[in-house]
C-alpha positions in Angstrom: 100.2 88.9 62.7 98.1 90.8 65.2 101.0 90.9 67.7 103.4 92.8 65.3 101.6 96.1 65.8 104.2 97.2 68.3 106.9 97.1 65.6 105.6 100.2 63.9 105.6 102.3 67.0 108.0 105.3 67.3 108.6 107.1 70.6 107.5 106.0 74.0 104.7 103.5 74.2 102.8 101.4 76.7 101.9 97.9 75.6 99.9 95.5 77.7 97.0 93.1 77.6 93.9 95.2 78.1 90.2 95.2 77.6 89.0 97.5 74.8 85.7 98.2 73.2 84.7 100.5 70.4 81.7 101.7 68.4 81.4 103.7 65.2 79.8 107.1 65.6 78.3 109.0 62.8 79.2 112.5 64.1 82.2 114.5 65.2 81.9 115.2 68.9 81.3 118.9 69.7 83.4 120.9 72.2 81.0 120.6 75.1 80.8 116.8 74.8 84.6 116.6 74.5 84.9 118.7 77.6 82.8 116.2 79.6 84.8 113.3 78.3 88.1 115.1 79.1 87.0 116.0 82.6 86.2 112.4 83.4 89.5 111.2 81.8 91.5 113.7 83.7 90.0 112.7 87.0 90.6 109.0 86.2 94.2 109.5 85.1 94.9 111.5 88.2 93.6 108.7 90.4 95.6 106.1 88.5 98.7 108.3 89.0 98.0 108.7 92.7 97.7 105.0 93.2 101.0 104.4 91.4 102.8 107.2 93.2 101.8 105.9 96.6 103.9 102.8 96.1 107.1 104.7 95.0 110.4 104.7 96.9 110.0 104.9 100.7 113.8 105.3 101.4 113.2 108.8 103.0 110.8 107.3 105.6 112.0 105.8 108.9 112.4 102.0 108.5 109.6 101.0 110.9 107.2 103.4 109.3 108.3 102.3 105.8 107.6 98.7 106.7 104.1 99.6 108.1 103.3 101.7 104.9 104.3 98.7 102.7 102.2 96.3 104.8 99.1 98.6 104.5 99.7 99.0 100.8 99.7 95.2 100.4 96.5 95.0 102.3 94.9 97.8 100.3 95.9 96.2 97.1 94.4 92.9 98.2 91.1 94.5 99.0 91.1 96.4 95.7 91.8 93.2 93.8 89.1 91.2 95.6 86.5 94.0 95.1 87.5 94.5 91.4 87.1 90.7 90.8 83.6 90.9 92.1 82.7 94.0 90.1 84.3 92.6 86.9 82.0 89.5 87.2 79.0 91.8 87.3 80.0 94.0 84.4 80.2 93.2 80.7 83.9 93.9 80.4 85.3 93.2 76.9 87.8 90.5 76.2 91.5 91.2 76.6 93.8 91.8 73.7 97.3 93.2 73.2 97.1 97.0 73.1 99.7 99.7 72.5 99.1 103.2 73.7 101.3 106.1 72.6 100.9 109.9 73.1 98.8 110.2 70.0 97.3 106.9 69.2 96.1 103.4 70.3 96.8 100.2 68.3 95.5 96.7 68.8 94.8 93.4 67.1 91.6 91.5 67.3 89.1 89.5 65.3 86.8 92.5 65.1 88.4 95.9 64.5 86.9 99.2 63.3 87.0 99.9 59.5 89.4 102.5 58.2 88.4 106.2 58.0 85.7 106.0 60.7 85.2 108.1 63.8 84.8 105.8 66.8 84.2 106.0 70.6 86.6 103.8 72.5 86.6 102.5 76.0 90.0 101.3 77.1 90.5 99.5 80.5 94.0 100.9 81.0 94.3 100.2 84.7 94.3 96.5 85.7 91.7 95.8 88.4 89.8 99.0 87.8 86.4 98.6 86.1 86.5 102.2 84.9 87.8 102.7 81.3 89.6 105.6 79.7 87.1 106.9 77.2 87.9 108.8 74.1 86.9 109.6 70.5 89.3 108.5 67.8 89.8 108.6 64.0 90.6 105.2 62.6 93.8 105.5 60.5 94.3 101.8 59.9 95.4 100.8 56.4 93.1 98.6 54.3 95.7 95.8 54.5 96.1 96.1 58.3 92.3 96.1 58.7 92.1 92.9 56.6 94.6 91.2 58.9 92.8 92.3 62.1 94.8 95.3 63.2 93.5 98.7 64.3 95.3 102.0 64.6 93.3 105.0 66.0 94.4 108.6 66.5 93.0 110.4 69.6 90.5 113.1 68.8 90.0 116.1 71.1 92.2 115.2 74.1 92.6 118.3 76.3 96.1 119.5 77.3 95.8 118.2 80.9 94.5 114.8 79.8 97.4 114.5 77.3 99.9 115.3 80.0 98.4 112.7 82.4 98.4 110.1 79.7 102.0 110.9 78.8 103.0 110.5 82.4 101.2 107.1 82.5 103.0 106.0 79.3 106.4 107.2 80.7 105.8 105.4 84.0 105.0 102.1 82.4 107.9 102.5 79.9 110.3 103.2 82.9 109.0 100.1 84.7 109.4 98.0 81.5 113.0 99.1 81.1 113.7 98.4 84.8 112.1 95.0 84.5 114.2 94.1 81.4 117.4 95.4 83.1 116.7 93.2 86.2 115.9 90.2 84.0 119.2 90.7 82.1 121.1 91.0 85.3 119.5 87.8 86.7 120.4 86.0 83.4 124.0 87.1 83.7 124.2 85.9 87.3 122.9 82.5 86.2 125.5 82.2 83.4 
């Protein structure tokens, strides 16, 4: 039912359990407002990328230094997790649902989804443990049948070129990790056979 949204995706996609909220807006955002939203999103996506890139392959680094960097990374992640848990308890973060993000749209299933053909403002908590959402305007392109079954499909509206590039990098990075995870799982399954 709601989980089969992923089946209709073509191209690279990032699917995960995320918090998402939306509200219908009765206007089309002007260029100056979109510029502010894009500036915030670009900064956020750059920070998410920097956090992810810090933990990449350390094979070029001396073994002792590599071990120390990995140890510091674990400590930093623990502190971030603890702080984010405290902040999440203080904020009104929406419930989690299965969300798929592609280069051009976002899809999810829930009990309450936006009606077709509406302009909406969306807050998507795309980075686990970070109480800052990716915010964007979107045009609801959900079919009437999908809406009735609790599915939403929303096209991005007004993403700037840099935001689109950073979003595409995030999607690709998550896709690459998913492929590596599946490959490792298949390898482990073959070893057990």
